Short mmCIF file of the C-alpha atoms (twelve columns), coordinates in Angstrom:
data_MODEL
# 
_entry.id   MODEL 
# 
loop_
_atom_site.group_PDB 
_atom_site.id 
_atom_site.type_symbol 
_atom_site.label_atom_id 
_atom_site.label_alt_id 
_atom_site.label_comp_id 
_atom_site.label_asym_id 
_atom_site.label_seq_id 
_atom_site.Cartn_x 
_atom_site.Cartn_y 
_atom_site.Cartn_z 
_atom_site.pdbx_PDB_model_num 
ATOM 1   C CA . MET A 1   73.867  190.722 49.720 1 
ATOM 2   C CA . SER A 2   71.714  190.679 46.748 1 
ATOM 3   C CA . THR A 3   73.541  191.461 43.394 1 
ATOM 4   C CA . ARG A 4   70.661  193.453 42.352 1 
ATOM 5   C CA . LEU A 5   71.416  196.202 44.626 1 
ATOM 6   C CA . LEU A 6   75.564  195.634 44.749 1 
ATOM 7   C CA . ARG A 7   75.677  196.337 40.662 1 
ATOM 8   C CA . PRO A 8   74.459  200.097 40.605 1 
ATOM 9   C CA . ALA A 9   76.629  200.827 43.605 1 
ATOM 10  C CA . VAL A 10  79.964  199.176 41.417 1 
ATOM 11  C CA . LEU A 11  78.697  201.112 38.555 1 
ATOM 12  C CA . ALA A 12  78.446  204.312 40.068 1 
ATOM 13  C CA . ILE A 13  82.049  203.785 41.590 1 
ATOM 14  C CA . VAL A 14  83.363  202.889 38.251 1 
ATOM 15  C CA . LEU A 15  81.904  205.964 36.630 1 
ATOM 16  C CA . LEU A 16  83.147  208.366 39.406 1 
ATOM 17  C CA . ILE A 17  86.907  206.912 39.483 1 
ATOM 18  C CA . GLY A 18  87.286  206.768 35.671 1 
ATOM 19  C CA . ALA A 19  85.402  209.765 34.445 1 
ATOM 20  C CA . ARG A 20  87.093  212.647 37.043 1 
ATOM 21  C CA . PRO A 21  85.737  215.999 35.226 1 
ATOM 22  C CA . THR A 22  87.868  219.420 35.270 1 
ATOM 23  C CA . VAL A 23  86.243  221.401 38.188 1 
ATOM 24  C CA . PRO A 24  86.985  225.168 37.747 1 
ATOM 25  C CA . ALA A 25  88.505  227.151 40.781 1 
ATOM 26  C CA . ILE A 26  86.125  227.114 43.829 1 
ATOM 27  C CA . LEU A 27  86.805  230.405 45.346 1 
ATOM 28  C CA . PHE A 28  86.225  231.269 49.436 1 
ATOM 29  C CA . HIS A 29  86.805  234.328 51.261 1 
ATOM 30  C CA . ASP A 30  85.790  234.960 54.807 1 
ATOM 31  C CA . THR A 31  86.544  237.460 57.689 1 
ATOM 32  C CA . VAL A 32  87.086  235.556 60.938 1 
ATOM 33  C CA . ALA A 33  86.788  237.438 64.366 1 
ATOM 34  C CA . VAL A 34  89.608  236.346 66.703 1 
ATOM 35  C CA . ASP A 35  89.826  236.446 70.588 1 
ATOM 36  C CA . THR A 36  92.481  234.742 72.099 1 
ATOM 37  C CA . ILE A 37  95.057  234.657 74.855 1 
ATOM 38  C CA . VAL A 38  98.607  234.005 73.615 1 
ATOM 39  C CA . PRO A 39  101.926 233.733 75.763 1 
ATOM 40  C CA . ASP A 40  104.309 236.014 74.387 1 
ATOM 41  C CA . PRO A 41  107.539 234.308 74.559 1 
ATOM 42  C CA . CYS A 42  109.740 237.782 74.498 1 
ATOM 43  C CA . SER A 43  108.155 239.111 77.441 1 
ATOM 44  C CA . GLY A 44  107.125 236.138 79.329 1 
ATOM 45  C CA . GLU A 45  103.377 237.364 79.562 1 
ATOM 46  C CA . ASP A 46  100.111 236.171 78.389 1 
ATOM 47  C CA . VAL A 47  98.390  238.646 76.077 1 
ATOM 48  C CA . HIS A 48  94.973  239.005 75.153 1 
ATOM 49  C CA . PHE A 49  94.569  239.662 71.594 1 
ATOM 50  C CA . THR A 50  91.461  240.441 69.414 1 
ATOM 51  C CA . GLY A 51  90.897  241.411 65.827 1 
ATOM 52  C CA . VAL A 52  90.381  239.746 62.210 1 
ATOM 53  C CA . ALA A 53  91.652  237.479 60.064 1 
ATOM 54  C CA . GLU A 54  91.135  237.611 56.488 1 
ATOM 55  C CA . VAL A 55  90.856  234.029 54.861 1 
ATOM 56  C CA . SER A 56  90.913  233.742 51.032 1 
ATOM 57  C CA . ALA A 57  91.330  229.985 49.553 1 
ATOM 58  C CA . ASN A 58  90.732  228.290 45.842 1 
ATOM 59  C CA . LEU A 59  90.486  224.885 45.037 1 
ATOM 60  C CA . THR A 60  90.947  223.574 41.318 1 
ATOM 61  C CA . ILE A 61  90.274  219.818 40.422 1 
ATOM 62  C CA . ASN A 62  91.405  218.304 37.053 1 
ATOM 63  C CA . ASN A 63  91.237  214.638 35.841 1 
ATOM 64  C CA . SER A 64  94.108  213.496 38.127 1 
ATOM 65  C CA . GLN A 65  95.107  216.141 40.690 1 
ATOM 66  C CA . ALA A 66  93.542  218.476 43.257 1 
ATOM 67  C CA . HIS A 67  95.457  221.859 43.633 1 
ATOM 68  C CA . ALA A 68  94.504  224.006 46.969 1 
ATOM 69  C CA . PHE A 69  95.937  227.228 47.798 1 
ATOM 70  C CA . ALA A 70  95.029  229.531 51.054 1 
ATOM 71  C CA . LEU A 71  96.228  232.828 52.088 1 
ATOM 72  C CA . VAL A 72  95.566  234.378 55.542 1 
ATOM 73  C CA . ASN A 73  96.208  237.887 56.697 1 
ATOM 74  C CA . ILE A 74  95.725  238.635 60.158 1 
ATOM 75  C CA . HIS A 75  95.608  241.834 61.965 1 
ATOM 76  C CA . LEU A 76  95.193  241.821 65.962 1 
ATOM 77  C CA . THR A 77  95.515  244.336 68.819 1 
ATOM 78  C CA . GLY A 78  96.520  243.055 72.500 1 
ATOM 79  C CA . THR A 79  96.853  243.941 76.192 1 
ATOM 80  C CA . GLY A 80  99.331  242.312 78.277 1 
ATOM 81  C CA . LEU A 81  97.344  240.745 81.117 1 
ATOM 82  C CA . THR A 82  100.003 241.305 83.778 1 
ATOM 83  C CA . SER A 83  101.402 244.817 82.504 1 
ATOM 84  C CA . GLY A 84  98.499  246.252 80.884 1 
ATOM 85  C CA . ALA A 85  101.253 246.986 77.926 1 
ATOM 86  C CA . ASN A 86  99.618  247.457 74.439 1 
ATOM 87  C CA . TYR A 87  100.573 245.007 71.521 1 
ATOM 88  C CA . LEU A 88  100.087 244.899 67.834 1 
ATOM 89  C CA . LEU A 89  99.878  241.483 66.141 1 
ATOM 90  C CA . ASN A 90  100.292 241.238 62.093 1 
ATOM 91  C CA . GLY A 91  100.768 237.876 60.346 1 
ATOM 92  C CA . LYS A 92  100.428 236.316 57.358 1 
ATOM 93  C CA . GLY A 93  100.329 232.669 56.417 1 
ATOM 94  C CA . SER A 94  100.014 230.771 53.146 1 
ATOM 95  C CA . ALA A 95  99.728  227.179 52.140 1 
ATOM 96  C CA . THR A 96  99.581  225.117 48.774 1 
ATOM 97  C CA . GLN A 97  98.752  221.766 48.416 1 
ATOM 98  C CA . THR A 98  98.981  219.383 45.167 1 
ATOM 99  C CA . VAL A 99  97.538  215.868 45.748 1 
ATOM 100 C CA . ASP A 100 97.151  213.202 42.739 1 
ATOM 101 C CA . ASN A 101 93.492  212.113 42.908 1 
ATOM 102 C CA . PHE A 102 94.432  208.454 42.246 1 
ATOM 103 C CA . THR A 103 97.622  207.900 43.872 1 
ATOM 104 C CA . GLY A 104 97.519  210.104 46.985 1 
ATOM 105 C CA . THR A 105 100.822 211.367 45.996 1 
ATOM 106 C CA . GLY A 106 101.343 215.060 46.548 1 
ATOM 107 C CA . GLU A 107 102.912 217.819 48.392 1 
ATOM 108 C CA . VAL A 108 102.275 220.420 50.910 1 
ATOM 109 C CA . THR A 109 104.008 223.772 51.941 1 
ATOM 110 C CA . THR A 110 102.849 226.154 54.543 1 
ATOM 111 C CA . LEU A 111 104.687 229.467 55.460 1 
ATOM 112 C CA . VAL A 112 103.712 231.813 58.379 1 
ATOM 113 C CA . THR A 113 105.221 235.097 59.455 1 
ATOM 114 C CA . GLN A 114 104.022 236.911 62.554 1 
ATOM 115 C CA . VAL A 115 105.360 240.168 63.867 1 
ATOM 116 C CA . VAL A 116 104.402 241.164 67.337 1 
ATOM 117 C CA . ILE A 117 104.855 244.942 68.403 1 
ATOM 118 C CA . GLY A 118 105.253 245.616 71.961 1 
ATOM 119 C CA . HIS A 119 104.571 249.433 72.804 1 
ATOM 120 C CA . GLY A 120 106.999 251.113 75.123 1 
ATOM 121 C CA . SER A 121 109.289 248.984 77.006 1 
ATOM 122 C CA . VAL A 122 107.909 245.488 75.848 1 
ATOM 123 C CA . PRO A 123 110.090 243.897 73.285 1 
ATOM 124 C CA . ASP A 124 109.060 243.010 69.598 1 
ATOM 125 C CA . ALA A 125 108.801 239.338 68.531 1 
ATOM 126 C CA . ILE A 126 109.225 238.072 64.924 1 
ATOM 127 C CA . ALA A 127 108.050 234.238 64.558 1 
ATOM 128 C CA . GLN A 128 108.424 232.348 61.282 1 
ATOM 129 C CA . LEU A 129 107.302 228.899 60.610 1 
ATOM 130 C CA . HIS A 130 108.341 226.755 57.113 1 
ATOM 131 C CA . PHE A 131 106.889 222.985 56.693 1 
ATOM 132 C CA . HIS A 132 107.009 221.018 53.533 1 
ATOM 133 C CA . ILE A 133 106.130 217.604 52.983 1 
ATOM 134 C CA . THR A 134 106.143 215.301 49.815 1 
ATOM 135 C CA . VAL A 135 104.563 211.873 49.673 1 
ATOM 136 C CA . ASP A 136 105.964 209.746 46.787 1 
ATOM 137 C CA . ALA A 137 103.974 206.913 44.525 1 
ATOM 138 C CA . ASN A 138 104.798 204.201 47.054 1 
ATOM 139 C CA . GLY A 139 102.963 206.265 49.948 1 
ATOM 140 C CA . ILE A 140 106.512 206.988 51.469 1 
ATOM 141 C CA . VAL A 141 107.267 210.303 52.628 1 
ATOM 142 C CA . SER A 142 110.339 211.427 50.366 1 
ATOM 143 C CA . ALA A 143 111.057 215.091 51.672 1 
ATOM 144 C CA . LEU A 144 109.812 216.677 55.205 1 
ATOM 145 C CA . PHE A 145 111.143 219.664 56.848 1 
ATOM 146 C CA . SER A 146 110.092 222.242 59.585 1 
ATOM 147 C CA . THR A 147 111.601 225.118 60.558 1 
ATOM 148 C CA . ALA A 148 110.694 227.614 62.995 1 
ATOM 149 C CA . LYS A 149 112.466 230.717 64.029 1 
ATOM 150 C CA . LEU A 150 111.607 233.674 66.997 1 
ATOM 151 C CA . ILE A 151 113.433 236.522 67.078 1 
ATOM 152 C CA . CYS A 152 113.091 239.089 70.086 1 
ATOM 153 C CA . ASN A 153 113.918 242.661 69.588 1 
# 
């Protein structure tokens, strides 16, 4: 390969790596239609849910780190495919992520809570998920946990 073509590419890479500017927060918001069939672990039947999820997120980048945050609020109504029973699902989820742009070290934390209300004799359900991972400067996972909880009433 000609050094004439290689030099500008190497210079561009050095400039990009060496001069990371601060980028102000990038904001994102969207409403997403949801149409899905989900098994209800408390009643044992499949439920057809429809509704919307409101998704908001931001991203900030500075000289050495990127930080992202996302929030999802979901509101769905559903019908049991076997019983015809009515369901209501309200949920929220949040996630944060911080990553060092040079070393790849960082952490991610996610927390999700969903409440499913069954009308009539259909049991209610509360589901929670908590996930966290940390990666150290050697690229080794130094903390990792995931917990899930389901409560049927």
